[in-house]
C-alpha positions as CSV (number, residue, x, y, z in Angstrom):
1,M,-7.5,4.6,2.4
2,A,-4.2,3.6,0.8
3,L,-3.2,-0.1,1.0
4,E,-0.5,-1.2,3.4
5,L,2.1,-2.7,1.2
6,T,4.4,-5.3,2.8
7,S,7.1,-7.7,1.7
8,E,4.4,-10.4,1.5
9,N,2.0,-8.5,-0.8
10,F,4.2,-6.1,-2.8
11,E,4.9,-8.4,-5.7
12,E,1.2,-9.2,-6.2
13,L,-0.3,-5.8,-5.6
14,V,2.3,-3.6,-7.3
15,M,4.5,-5.6,-9.7
16,K,1.7,-7.7,-11.2
17,S,-1.0,-5.0,-11.2
18,D,-2.8,-4.4,-14.5
19,K,-3.5,-0.8,-13.3
20,P,-1.0,2.1,-12.5
21,V,0.3,2.0,-9.0
22,L,1.3,4.9,-6.7
23,V,3.6,3.8,-3.8
24,D,4.4,6.1,-0.9
25,F,7.6,5.2,0.9
26,W,7.3,6.7,4.4
27,A,8.0,6.4,8.2
28,E,6.1,7.5,11.3
29,W,9.0,9.8,12.5
30,C,9.1,11.7,9.2
31,G,7.4,15.1,9.3
32,P,6.9,15.6,5.5
33,C,5.5,12.0,5.4
34,R,2.8,13.1,7.7
35,V,1.9,15.9,5.3
36,V,1.8,13.6,2.3
37,G,0.0,10.7,4.0
38,P,-3.5,12.2,4.0
39,I,-3.1,13.3,0.3
40,V,-2.1,9.7,-0.6
41,D,-5.3,8.4,1.2
42,E,-7.4,10.9,-0.7
43,L,-5.9,9.7,-4.0
44,A,-6.6,6.1,-3.0
45,N,-10.3,7.1,-2.8
46,D,-10.3,9.3,-5.9
47,Y,-8.7,6.6,-8.0
48,E,-10.5,3.6,-6.6
49,G,-11.0,1.0,-9.4
50,K,-8.7,3.0,-11.8
51,A,-5.3,2.7,-10.0
52,V,-3.7,1.1,-6.9
53,V,-2.5,3.4,-4.2
54,G,-0.4,2.1,-1.3
55,K,2.2,2.8,1.3
56,V,5.4,1.1,2.4
57,N,6.7,1.8,5.9
58,V,10.4,1.8,5.3
59,D,11.2,1.0,9.0
60,E,9.2,-2.2,8.7
61,H,9.9,-3.1,5.1
62,G,13.5,-1.9,4.4
63,D,13.9,-4.7,1.9
64,I,11.4,-3.1,-0.5
65,A,12.9,0.4,0.1
66,G,16.4,-1.1,-0.6
67,K,15.3,-2.8,-3.8
68,F,14.2,0.6,-5.2
69,M,17.1,2.5,-3.7
70,I,14.9,4.8,-1.6
71,R,17.3,7.2,0.2
72,N,15.0,10.0,1.2
73,I,11.4,9.9,2.4
74,P,8.8,10.6,1.5
75,T,9.5,9.2,-2.0
76,L,6.6,8.3,-4.2
77,L,7.0,6.0,-7.1
78,V,4.5,5.4,-10.0
79,F,4.6,1.9,-11.5
80,K,3.1,0.7,-14.7
81,N,3.3,-2.9,-15.8
82,G,5.8,-3.6,-13.0
83,E,8.1,-0.8,-14.0
84,V,8.8,2.5,-12.3
85,V,7.6,5.2,-14.7
86,D,7.7,8.3,-12.4
87,K,9.1,9.5,-9.1
88,Q,8.5,12.2,-6.6
89,V,11.0,12.8,-3.8
90,G,9.7,15.0,-1.0
91,A,6.3,16.3,-0.3
92,A,4.1,17.4,-3.2
93,P,0.6,18.8,-3.5
94,K,-2.3,16.5,-4.5
95,N,-2.5,17.9,-8.1
96,V,1.1,17.0,-8.8
97,L,0.7,13.4,-7.6
98,A,-2.6,13.0,-9.4
99,G,-1.0,14.3,-12.6
100,K,1.7,11.6,-12.3
101,L,-0.9,8.9,-11.9
102,D,-3.0,10.3,-14.8
103,A,0.1,10.2,-17.0
104,A,0.6,6.5,-16.3
105,M,-3.0,5.6,-17.3
């Protein structure tokens, strides 16, 4: 299961992580987000111990979405050493997202 990222834990879990991080920016009312959500949860299980996988609810944590200029959801960002190294806007299949995480390792 993907981590719930909040304004309180984002800095520690994402920006200071020594592992690659996949962050799914989503909202409950977003149809494509509901398609991507289970894929992100699968990736969290697949990459346990190798990468951090989390979700940011943009309705609850608009400050984080604003910081990264998230305009469309779902948007998935891949971080490495606190820097955004890849981005996926819109729904994507599991293999595409896994490839982005693999490239950041």
